[in-house]
C-alpha positions as CSV (number, residue, x, y, z in Angstrom):
1,M,0.0,0.0,0.0
2,K,1.2,3.5,-0.7
3,S,2.3,5.8,2.1
4,Y,-0.3,8.2,3.3
5,S,1.5,9.1,6.6
6,Q,0.3,12.7,6.5
7,L,-3.3,11.6,6.1
8,Y,-2.9,9.0,8.8
9,R,-1.8,11.7,11.2
10,K,-4.8,13.9,10.5
11,L,-7.6,11.3,10.5
12,P,-9.1,10.0,13.7
13,Q,-7.2,6.9,14.8
14,E,-10.4,5.0,15.4
15,F,-11.3,5.5,11.8
16,V,-7.9,4.5,10.4
17,D,-7.9,1.3,12.5
18,G,-11.5,0.5,11.6
19,I,-11.2,1.0,7.8
20,S,-7.8,-0.8,7.7
21,A,-9.5,-3.9,9.1
22,E,-12.3,-3.7,6.6
23,Y,-10.5,-3.2,3.3
24,K,-7.6,-4.7,1.3
25,D,-4.5,-2.6,0.7
26,N,-5.4,-1.9,-2.9
27,E,-8.9,-0.7,-1.8
28,L,-7.4,1.5,0.9
29,D,-5.1,3.0,-1.7
30,K,-8.2,4.1,-3.7
31,I,-10.0,5.4,-0.6
32,F,-7.1,7.5,0.8
33,A,-6.2,8.8,-2.6
34,G,-9.8,10.0,-2.9
35,F,-9.6,11.8,0.4
36,M,-6.7,13.9,-0.9
37,R,-8.5,15.1,-4.0
38,E,-10.4,18.4,-4.4
39,R,-13.4,17.6,-6.5
40,P,-14.9,19.9,-9.2
41,V,-18.4,21.2,-9.0
42,T,-21.0,18.9,-10.5
43,L,-24.7,19.6,-11.2
44,R,-27.9,18.2,-12.4
45,V,-30.1,19.9,-15.0
46,N,-33.6,20.4,-13.8
47,T,-35.7,19.0,-16.6
48,L,-38.9,20.4,-15.0
49,K,-37.7,23.8,-16.2
50,T,-35.2,23.3,-19.0
51,D,-33.1,20.7,-20.8
52,V,-29.4,19.9,-20.9
53,R,-28.9,21.4,-24.4
54,S,-30.1,24.8,-23.3
55,V,-28.0,24.8,-20.2
56,M,-24.9,23.8,-22.2
57,E,-25.6,26.6,-24.7
58,A,-25.8,29.1,-21.8
59,F,-22.6,27.8,-20.3
60,R,-20.8,28.2,-23.7
61,R,-22.0,31.8,-23.9
62,D,-20.6,32.5,-20.4
63,N,-17.3,30.6,-21.0
64,I,-18.2,28.1,-18.3
65,K,-16.3,24.9,-19.2
66,F,-18.1,21.7,-18.7
67,E,-18.0,17.9,-19.4
68,R,-20.9,15.5,-19.9
69,V,-21.4,12.5,-17.6
70,L,-21.6,9.3,-19.7
71,W,-24.1,7.5,-17.4
72,Y,-26.5,10.4,-16.8
73,E,-27.4,12.8,-19.6
74,D,-28.7,15.5,-17.2
75,A,-25.4,15.7,-15.2
76,L,-22.5,18.0,-15.9
77,V,-19.0,18.5,-14.5
78,I,-17.9,22.1,-14.2
79,R,-14.1,22.6,-14.7
80,N,-13.5,26.4,-14.3
81,K,-16.0,27.6,-11.7
82,R,-16.7,27.1,-8.1
83,E,-20.1,26.7,-6.4
84,K,-20.3,30.4,-5.4
85,D,-19.7,31.4,-9.0
86,L,-22.5,29.2,-10.3
87,Q,-24.8,30.4,-7.5
88,Q,-24.6,33.9,-9.2
89,T,-25.9,32.7,-12.5
90,A,-29.5,33.1,-13.8
91,L,-29.7,29.3,-14.3
92,Y,-29.1,28.7,-10.6
93,R,-31.4,31.6,-9.4
94,Q,-34.2,30.4,-11.6
95,G,-33.9,26.8,-10.4
96,E,-32.8,25.4,-13.8
97,I,-29.8,23.7,-12.3
98,Y,-29.2,22.0,-9.0
99,L,-25.7,21.7,-7.6
100,Q,-25.3,18.1,-6.5
101,S,-22.5,15.6,-6.3
102,L,-22.4,12.7,-8.8
103,S,-22.6,10.1,-6.1
104,S,-25.7,11.8,-4.6
105,M,-27.5,11.3,-7.9
106,L,-27.1,7.5,-7.9
107,P,-29.8,6.5,-5.3
108,T,-32.6,8.1,-7.2
109,L,-31.3,6.6,-10.5
110,A,-31.3,3.2,-8.8
111,L,-34.8,3.7,-7.5
112,Q,-36.1,4.8,-11.0
113,P,-39.4,6.4,-9.8
114,Q,-42.1,6.3,-12.4
115,K,-44.9,8.7,-13.4
116,G,-47.9,8.3,-11.1
117,W,-46.0,6.6,-8.3
118,R,-46.4,7.4,-4.6
119,V,-42.9,7.8,-3.2
120,L,-41.5,8.4,0.3
121,D,-38.3,10.3,0.7
122,L,-37.7,9.4,4.4
123,T,-34.8,11.8,5.2
124,A,-35.3,14.4,2.5
125,A,-33.5,17.6,3.3
126,P,-32.1,19.6,1.6
127,G,-34.1,18.2,-1.3
128,S,-31.6,17.0,-3.9
129,K,-33.2,13.6,-4.3
130,T,-36.8,14.9,-3.8
131,T,-36.3,17.3,-6.7
132,Q,-34.5,14.7,-8.8
133,M,-37.3,12.2,-8.3
134,A,-39.9,14.8,-9.2
135,A,-38.1,15.6,-12.4
136,M,-37.9,11.9,-13.3
137,M,-41.6,11.5,-12.6
138,Q,-42.3,14.7,-14.7
139,N,-44.3,16.1,-11.7
140,D,-46.8,13.3,-12.0
141,G,-47.5,11.3,-8.8
142,Y,-46.9,12.1,-5.2
143,I,-43.8,12.5,-3.0
144,L,-43.9,12.7,0.8
145,A,-40.6,14.4,1.8
146,N,-39.9,13.9,5.4
147,E,-37.5,15.9,7.5
148,L,-37.0,15.7,11.3
149,K,-35.7,19.3,11.9
150,E,-37.7,22.4,11.3
151,I,-34.8,24.5,10.1
152,R,-33.8,21.9,7.5
153,A,-37.4,21.4,6.5
154,E,-37.5,25.1,5.6
155,R,-34.6,24.7,3.2
156,L,-36.3,21.6,1.8
157,K,-39.4,23.6,1.1
158,Y,-37.4,26.4,-0.5
159,N,-35.6,24.0,-2.9
160,I,-38.8,22.2,-3.8
161,E,-40.5,25.5,-4.7
162,Q,-37.4,26.9,-6.5
163,Q,-37.1,23.7,-8.6
164,G,-40.8,23.9,-9.7
165,V,-41.8,20.7,-7.9
166,S,-45.6,20.5,-7.6
167,I,-46.0,16.9,-6.3
168,A,-44.1,17.0,-3.0
169,Q,-45.6,17.4,0.4
170,V,-43.2,18.2,3.3
171,R,-43.7,16.3,6.6
172,V,-41.8,17.7,9.6
173,G,-41.3,14.9,12.1
174,N,-39.5,11.8,13.1
175,G,-39.2,9.4,10.2
176,K,-39.1,6.4,12.6
177,K,-42.7,7.3,13.7
178,L,-44.8,7.7,10.6
179,E,-48.6,7.9,11.0
180,E,-50.5,4.6,10.4
181,Q,-52.1,6.1,7.3
182,W,-48.8,5.6,5.5
183,N,-48.5,1.9,6.2
184,G,-48.3,0.0,2.9
185,Y,-49.0,3.2,0.9
186,F,-45.9,3.8,-1.2
187,N,-44.7,2.3,-4.4
188,A,-41.2,3.2,-3.5
189,V,-39.2,4.4,-0.5
190,L,-35.8,6.2,-0.7
191,L,-33.9,6.1,2.5
192,D,-30.7,8.1,2.2
193,A,-29.9,7.6,5.8
194,P,-28.1,10.0,8.2
195,C,-24.6,8.5,8.6
196,S,-21.0,9.0,9.6
197,G,-20.2,10.7,6.3
198,T,-16.9,8.8,6.0
199,G,-17.2,8.8,2.2
200,L,-17.0,12.7,2.3
201,F,-13.7,13.0,4.2
202,L,-11.3,15.5,2.7
203,M,-7.7,15.8,4.1
204,N,-7.7,19.5,3.8
205,D,-11.0,20.0,5.6
206,P,-10.9,18.8,9.2
207,R,-14.6,19.6,9.6
208,T,-15.4,16.5,7.5
209,Y,-13.7,14.0,9.8
210,R,-12.9,15.4,13.2
211,G,-16.2,14.3,14.8
212,F,-15.8,10.6,13.9
213,T,-15.9,8.1,16.8
214,S,-16.6,4.4,16.8
215,R,-19.3,4.9,19.4
216,N,-21.1,7.4,17.2
217,L,-20.8,5.0,14.3
218,A,-22.5,2.2,16.2
219,Q,-25.2,4.6,17.3
220,L,-25.8,5.7,13.8
221,A,-26.1,2.1,12.6
222,R,-28.8,1.4,15.2
223,E,-30.7,4.5,14.2
224,Q,-30.5,3.5,10.5
225,R,-32.1,0.2,11.3
226,K,-35.0,2.0,13.0
227,L,-35.5,4.1,9.9
228,I,-35.3,0.9,7.7
229,D,-38.1,-0.6,9.8
230,A,-40.2,2.5,9.2
231,A,-39.5,2.3,5.5
232,L,-40.6,-1.3,5.3
233,R,-43.9,-0.5,7.0
234,A,-44.6,2.3,4.5
235,L,-43.8,0.2,1.5
236,K,-46.6,-1.7,-0.4
237,P,-46.2,-5.2,-1.7
238,G,-44.3,-5.1,-4.9
239,G,-42.7,-1.8,-3.9
240,I,-39.0,-0.8,-4.1
241,L,-36.7,0.2,-1.3
242,V,-33.4,2.0,-1.9
243,Y,-31.2,2.4,1.1
244,S,-28.1,4.5,0.7
245,T,-25.4,6.3,2.8
246,C,-22.5,8.6,2.1
247,S,-20.4,6.2,4.2
248,I,-17.8,3.6,3.4
249,M,-18.1,1.8,6.7
250,R,-19.4,-1.8,6.5
251,E,-21.3,-1.3,9.8
252,E,-23.6,1.2,8.1
253,N,-23.6,-0.5,4.7
254,E,-23.1,-4.2,4.1
255,E,-24.0,-5.1,7.7
256,N,-27.2,-3.2,7.5
257,T,-28.2,-4.6,4.2
258,A,-27.6,-8.1,5.6
259,W,-29.7,-7.1,8.6
260,I,-32.5,-6.0,6.2
261,L,-32.8,-9.4,4.6
262,E,-32.4,-11.3,7.9
263,N,-35.1,-9.3,9.6
264,S,-37.7,-8.8,6.8
265,G,-39.5,-12.0,7.5
266,G,-39.1,-13.0,3.9
267,E,-40.8,-9.9,2.7
268,L,-37.8,-8.5,0.9
269,L,-35.6,-9.8,-1.9
270,P,-32.5,-8.2,-3.4
271,E,-33.3,-6.2,-6.6
272,G,-30.6,-5.5,-9.2
273,I,-29.6,-1.8,-9.2
274,G,-29.3,-1.8,-13.0
275,L,-26.6,1.0,-13.2
276,K,-23.3,0.8,-15.0
277,L,-21.0,3.7,-14.3
278,A,-18.6,4.7,-17.1
279,G,-16.1,7.4,-17.7
280,G,-13.0,8.7,-16.0
281,G,-12.5,9.0,-12.2
282,V,-15.0,6.3,-11.2
283,N,-14.1,3.2,-9.0
284,Y,-16.9,1.1,-7.7
285,Q,-17.8,-2.4,-6.7
286,M,-21.1,-4.4,-7.2
287,S,-22.1,-7.2,-5.0
288,D,-22.7,-10.7,-6.5
289,S,-26.4,-10.2,-6.4
290,Q,-26.0,-6.8,-8.2
291,N,-28.2,-5.1,-5.5
292,T,-25.5,-3.2,-3.7
293,M,-23.0,-0.7,-5.1
294,L,-20.0,0.8,-3.2
295,I,-18.5,3.9,-4.8
296,F,-14.9,4.7,-3.7
297,P,-14.0,8.4,-3.2
298,S,-12.1,9.7,-6.1
299,E,-11.4,12.9,-8.2
300,L,-15.0,13.1,-9.2
301,Y,-17.0,11.0,-6.7
302,E,-17.7,11.0,-3.1
303,G,-17.6,7.7,-1.3
304,F,-21.2,6.3,-1.3
305,F,-23.2,3.1,-0.8
306,V,-26.4,2.2,-2.6
307,S,-28.6,-0.9,-2.2
308,K,-32.0,-1.9,-3.6
309,F,-34.7,-4.3,-2.5
310,R,-38.2,-5.3,-3.6
311,K,-41.0,-6.1,-1.1
312,I,-42.7,-9.2,-2.3
313,K,-45.5,-9.5,0.3
């Protein structure tokens, strides 16, 4: 394995010990190299208001350099501007683009919400996936966007309105305690769970990693399972569950997906994600059943985990 002594000294020792026990040397190389990269801005074109051709034309006029993303026609990588620059553009102010990491786009693409569906976004703020789902559904159907904290729910409401979403209702409350009226109601549930954020660590930004502890990791994994229980109650037979995190820790990812199958009472089966990532800067692994995807942090991607299941009864 390559030497990352400077990174080792900065990262919490509990994290270094834990991840070193979980991954092979060549995998650790990918992960630590990803922590040392500064990623460009990426965005998603809001097809409720415009299309990717129009956005690209506007960028060319303004000398904003971009690249297409091979696996998602509505995603762009920006090479010569930062987020604060794009936030000054008319495209941003009018809600025609949404600044979003490439990895964050994957759970919704795995879910593939359809027109007319009833969808639960169980931990929705700030709204990147709620608005992405609404665009894929062409504002036809229903999305219940749940958020625990009032201040984050206000940001969620703002983004929903700015993006021209008309099918989303915001619920402010504990996602683990949904009202009985939602039991067996939804065609699909997206649970992008609160997590340790270990896939987002950046060497030059101590805010991304200094709060990590093994104790907190274990607590998060327990809370994630409570949210999974709520998601399963809300899902109708035949419905789809996508569980994702911005973590690379097995306790929150592979161990939780194994727990899902073991504790579903035979109600759930693995469902193939159906995504194939292509292009530069992407390193990922698929499970043998093709229902889980681990994205390693890299020059373009945050570390992320996506899994998919179908409720059969």
